[in-house]
N, C-alpha and C positions, 0 to 999 in steps of 0.2 A: 698609339697616340699621345703624345704628353697631356697630362691631367692639366688644365690650367682655372685657376680661381680668379675670377675678375670684381672687381667692387668698384662702380660708380659713384662718386662722391660727389653732389652738388651744393653742399655747404660744409666744406673741409676746413676746420680752423688751423692754417698755416700761418705761424709767427702772431700776427695781431690782423690778418685780414681771412675771410671766408672766400675759399676760392673753389672752384669746379676742377674736380682730378678724376684720373680714372687710373687704377693700380691694377697690375695683371700679373699674378705671381705663378710661373708653372711649377711642378712637382719638382724637387731637388734643383732649386734655382742655381745655375753658374753664376750669376752676377747680376747686378741691377743697373738698366737704361735710363737716365731720367731725361726726356723730350724737352728741349726749348724751341716752342713754335715762332714763327715770325708774325710780321705784324698782318692784322687781316685774317688773321688764324685764331686757332682755340685748341682746346684738348679735344676735339673731335673732329679734327684733321684728317680728310680721309688719306693725304699722303702719309702722313707719320702714322697713322692707324695701319696702313697697308705694312708700312718699314715694321712696325713694333710686332705685328702679326709675323712676319718671317724671324724676326729676332726668337719669338716663342718656340719655333720651330728648333732651334739651337737651344733653348734652355735658358734663356736670360728673362727674368722680370722687368716689366718697364712702368712707368710712371710717365703718363701724359696730364699736364694741368694747365690751367690758365694762368696766365703771369697776373693779369689786372684783375681788381673787381670792376663790376658793371659801372660804377661811378669812373674809377680811373678810365676806363676802354671809352667814355665817352670826349675824353682829351687825346686827341690822335696823337699828340706828340709824345705822350708815353711810351709810345712803341717803340720811339727812337731814341731814349735815354739808356744808354748801357750800364752807368751805376745803380738807376732803379731798377733795370730787370735781374741785374746780378745781385743784386740784395735781394729779390725776390726769389731769385733762383737758391743764394745760398740759404734762406730759410725753407724752402722745399728741401733740400739736402739734410738740414737739420731735423727736420720732421720725419722724414725717413729712417734718421737715425734712433728713432722711437718708436718704430714700427717694428714687431719683432719678426714679421715674415721676412722681413729684408734687411733689418739694421745690419747685419754680420756680412753683407754679400759685397764684393768688388763693386766699385763705381765705377758707371762711363757715363758720359753725356754725349747726346745727339742733337744738334743745333739746325736750325734751318733759316734760310734769310737773316733777319735782326734779330732771330733768337740767338744767333751764334756769338752776338756781343755779349750777350749775358754768359754766354759760355767761356767766351775768353777771359773776360774780367772777373769771373768766379774762378777758374783754372789759373791765374795770377796769384791767388792767395795760397801762399804755402802750408797753409794749416789745413786746405781742403785736401784729402787723398784720393786724388780720381786716377785711375788705371788707363782709361781711354777716352779719345773722342773724337767724335765724328762730324764735321760740318757738311751741310746740303747747301749747295748755292749760297754759302755764308756772305753776309755784308762785314767782312773782313777788313775793310776801309774805314769802318767807323771805330775801331779799336785796336788801330796801328801802334800807339804807344803801349799797350799790354801783352804784344803778341810774345817779346822776348822772355816775359817773364812767365810763359807755359812752359812746364817741365812735364806733364804727360803726353804719350805717344798720340799722335793729332793726325788725322786723315783729312783733306779737304778735296771735296766733290764737287765741280761745278760741271754745267753743259755746255757743250761745243759752241751752242749758237749763243749762250751768255755771254756776249762780248766783253759789257761793261763791269763784268767780273771774274773772269780769267785771271786778266793782269794780277789784280790784287789778290788774288788768292795762290798766283806762281810768288808774288813776294813773303807772303804770310807764310809758306810751307819752307821758306830760308830762313824766317825768323824765329821760329818755335825754338825753344830750347831743349829741344828734345827731339826722337825721332820723329818724323813728318814725311807726309808723303801726298803727291797731288794725282787725281784722278780725273781726267776730262773724260765724260762719256760723249762718244761721239754722235752727232745728230740731234742732242737735248738741247730743248730751250731752259729757263730759269726755273719753271715749275715741272720740268720733266714728265710732261703731259704726253709726250709722243708713244706710240704703242711701245712697250717694254723696257722703256725708259728707267721708269721708277722702279722694275724690279733689278735692273743693273744697278741702281742704286743702294737696294736692300740687301743684294748679295755681297757687294762691296762693304758695306757696313757690318753684316753678320760675320764678314771675313776676318773686318780688323778688331771687331769685340771678341771672336772667338780666338784671335790670336794673341790678344793683350788682356783678357779677363780670365779666360776660363784656366790660365797658368797660373795667374793668382790665386784662385779658388783652390787648384788644386796643392799649393803651397800654404794654405790657411793664413794667408796675410791677411789682417784685420784692416778696416779702413779707419 
């Protein structure tokens, strides 16, 4: 079994804010996946935690964090402001560059719901060396102007029953300026709460990151 070191931080200074975060680093990690959760969620999201645990089995470190402080979270509109969320995600990425255990690892992003808006806007910045992106039920309709600026290989995953997001994700797949793919999980709704459907998401994400991050790690390409 892979040795895993997990650090839960309730008052982690990231940028100018103090946020909750959970960093998990397997022995000889092959890459770092930073999670960007959706609205009404947090760094303790059971869905993202489940997917993170699957990624640990392939040797990936994971970072789950709260986008907003308690004060910011009181204003619900903040969860639907892509530039604000992207700025916070960029601060988190900068924070990982200062952590000895993960700073040299190739970087991937996993976004869900409105968290995908932050991922897309952050990935559109050419100064951010991202190697792979996975979107789960992403609100890509909110960030259409940024999609063609994304150059990292991107996997979009949506549930077959999530009718309002299937078409926007199909369109987004064709806008990405890099390798991209759409996976529609049969019988799944927006939260993939049906039996076995979240496991399918986890397997798809693991395969995508394994393809695009482990090859980078093997080549020792810095981020």
